[in-house]
N, C-alpha and C positions, 0 to 999 in steps of 0.2 A: 367560385363556383357562385353564380346569382340565382336566389330564389326569387319566381315571379308571381308565385300564389301559394297559399297553403290552406289545408282543411282538414279537421280532427277526422278520424276514420269512425263510423257508427258501429254498433253493434253488429248487424248486419254485414257491415265492409270488413269487419275483422274476420267474420265466419268466412267470407268469399275469398279472401286473404289467406286464411288457414287452408282451405279446401285446394286452392290453387298451390300453395306451397307443398302441401301433402300429394298432389299428383305429381309435382315436380320432382321431389325429393324424398319421397316415402312418408307416411303418415307416423312413424316412430320418431322422424328427426325433426318434425315441427310442432310439437306439442307445447310450446313454451309461451306462446301467444294467450294473454289471460285477458278477460272481459274488462279487467280494470285498468288495463294499460292504455296510458295516452298515446295513441300512435296518430302521427298525423302525414298525410300525402302532401307533397309539394312539387310542384313544377320547376324544374330548373333549367338552366340554358344546355346543361347535357342530359335532359331526360327526366323520366319522372324518379322521385325518391321517397322513401318511407323513413320517417324520422320518430326516434324513441328517445326521450329525454334531450332533445336537442341535438342528437348525434344522428349520423344515416345509418340505419339498420339494413336496409334494402335498397338496390338501385335497379333500373331497367336496363337491360342490354339484349337486343333482338328479340323482344317480346317475351323474354326469360326475367322472373325476379330473382335477382343474386344478392345472397346475403353479402353484408361487408364484414371486414374484419372485427369491428366492435361487437357485431351480433355474435360471430364465431366464437368470439374469446368470452364474451358474458353469457351466452345460452347453452342449452344442451344439445345443441345442433351439430352434428359430426356429418363431415363429408369425407370422401375419398381422399387420401393424402399422397403427396409427391414431397419427399424430404430432400432438400439440396445441399451439398457441402459449403463450408465456410467461404470459399472463394467466390462462389456465385450470388451471395448474398448482397453484394454491393452493385452487381448488375441488374438484379432483380428489383431491388427496393428504388432502382432508377428507372424502373418501367420496361426494362428488357424480357422478353420470351424466355421461359425456362428451355435450356440445351441440354439434349442427352449426356454430354459429358460430367455435367455438374450435378446429375441426380445420385444419388446414393440410396434412394429407396422409391419404387413406383408401387402403390397399392394394386394387387392382383386383381381387385374387382373393377379397376376403374374400364370405362368404356369410351371409345370415342365422342367427342363433342359433350362429355359429362362434365359438369363444374367440379373443381377440385380445390382442395387448400395448400399451400405451398407452406412448409415449414423449413425451419433451420436446423441444422443438424445437431449442435449440441443442446440446447435446451428445448427442442422442438416445439418452439413457438410460431404461431402462425404470421408469416410475413407477407402473405400475399393471396389473392383467389385468382384462378384462372379456369380456361376451358382445355381439357386434354384434347389434342390433337391426334392422338394414336390411343389404342387400346394396351391393355397389358400385356396381350401375347404379342403384339408388335414390337412393344418396347422391349422385350427380351432378344430380340434379333437385331436390334439397332445400336449403333454406338455413337451416332452424330445427328445432327440436326435439331429442329425445335419439336418439344414434346408436347409443350403447355403454354398457350395463347395467354397472354396478361391482361386481366380485365382491371383489378384492383390491387394495390400494393401500398407499404408504407409510405408516407410522405407524399402520396397523391393528393387531388382534390378531394376526393371522398374522406379519406382519413384527416385531411386538416380542414376539412368543414367546420365551421362555427356560426351560430346565430347571433 
């Protein structure tokens, strides 16, 4: 991933970011951005990203601001989760979408087109971030097919990014 330009966010920009994140994910989930945080907005060849401590914390996808695995692991932000079995991990960490047979838990609050975290079964570590293709009620009735579109996963360009 190539960075084409960067700038630090002003206090006003941070407030606007906090407001946009609150509208998208709910106010209680995004109260971790501090006034003293050095956040940078960068233009990359894959779209806009927000950097904190030289790591990508947020990236853009279809006009949404998506938290990265780093952000979710190091902050208090919690998103609805999908837990996959051990056999699915290899495919997911290579960028495959989440398929219904590999899911052992699908959060009952998930709605279609909602951003979710994908966790591995044993340690419940976040291994990916995706967008739900179905809601929880529909998942109860399905046994096959894609259920989460992959947006970011371990070992991808966002995870491996370094300045």
